[in-house]
C-alpha positions in Angstrom: -45.7 -204.9 -113.4 -48.1 -207.5 -114.1 -48.9 -205.6 -118.1 -45.3 -206.6 -118.7 -45.4 -210.3 -117.7 -49.0 -210.4 -120.0 -46.8 -209.2 -122.8 -43.7 -211.4 -121.9 -46.4 -213.8 -122.4 -48.0 -213.0 -125.3 -44.6 -213.2 -127.1 -43.6 -215.6 -126.4 -47.1 -217.3 -127.7 -46.1 -215.9 -131.0 -42.6 -216.4 -131.3 -43.1 -219.8 -129.9 -46.1 -220.7 -132.7 -46.1 -223.2 -135.1 -46.7 -220.8 -137.5 -44.1 -218.7 -136.3 -41.3 -221.2 -137.2 -39.4 -218.0 -139.2 -38.3 -216.3 -136.0 -36.8 -219.8 -134.8 -35.1 -220.1 -138.5 -33.8 -216.8 -138.3 -31.8 -216.6 -134.9 -30.5 -220.0 -135.8 -28.9 -218.6 -139.1 -27.8 -215.5 -136.7 -26.1 -217.6 -134.3 -25.3 -221.1 -135.8 -21.3 -219.7 -136.3 -20.9 -218.5 -133.0 -19.9 -220.8 -130.2 -21.3 -221.0 -126.9 -18.3 -219.3 -125.7 -19.5 -216.3 -127.3 -22.5 -216.2 -125.7 -21.9 -212.2 -125.2 -22.7 -212.5 -129.0 -25.1 -214.2 -129.3 -26.9 -212.6 -126.4 -26.1 -209.3 -128.5 -27.8 -210.1 -131.7 -30.9 -212.0 -130.0 -31.5 -208.4 -128.2 -31.2 -206.7 -131.2 -33.9 -209.9 -132.8 -36.0 -209.0 -130.2 -36.0 -205.2 -130.1 -36.0 -204.7 -133.9 -38.9 -207.4 -134.0 -40.9 -205.7 -131.1 -40.3 -202.5 -132.0 -41.8 -203.1 -135.7 -44.7 -204.6 -134.0 -45.4 -201.3 -131.4 -45.2 -199.3 -134.8 -48.0 -201.3 -136.6 -49.8 -201.9 -134.0 -49.6 -197.2 -133.3 -50.5 -197.3 -137.0 -47.3 -195.2 -137.2 -45.5 -198.0 -140.2 -47.6 -199.9 -142.9 -45.8 -202.1 -144.7 -47.6 -203.8 -147.1 -47.8 -207.6 -145.9 -47.0 -209.4 -149.4 -43.5 -207.7 -149.2 -42.8 -207.9 -145.8 -43.3 -212.5 -145.9 -41.5 -212.2 -149.3 -38.2 -211.1 -146.6 -38.6 -212.3 -143.8 -37.2 -215.6 -145.9 -35.0 -213.6 -147.7 -33.8 -212.2 -144.7 -33.0 -216.3 -143.7 -31.1 -216.9 -146.3 -29.3 -214.1 -146.6 -28.2 -214.7 -142.7 -27.8 -218.3 -143.6 -25.2 -217.8 -146.7 -23.7 -215.4 -145.1 -22.6 -217.5 -142.2 -22.0 -220.3 -144.3 -19.1 -218.0 -146.8 -17.4 -216.4 -143.4 -17.5 -220.1 -141.6 -15.4 -221.3 -144.7 -13.6 -218.8 -144.7 -12.4 -218.5 -141.0 
């Protein structure tokens, strides 16, 4: 079980690193249109993001998935923008 906490600590350092602000921006873009009353949906969104990100990291660490770093760096802000625009449109139409 101690290995689990090592990886939790590494994950927290990864996400909370000042250079990893894109993680926080993406989570904000996903969750900003939801109220705290929708905590189950918020928890699901955050969990799906976390599992997806973890899976991508695991696949890349074990060299099972190779994606050009430049493509990833381009897609990160694009997905944040798409999520933000989607939420803006959804809020405007609500």
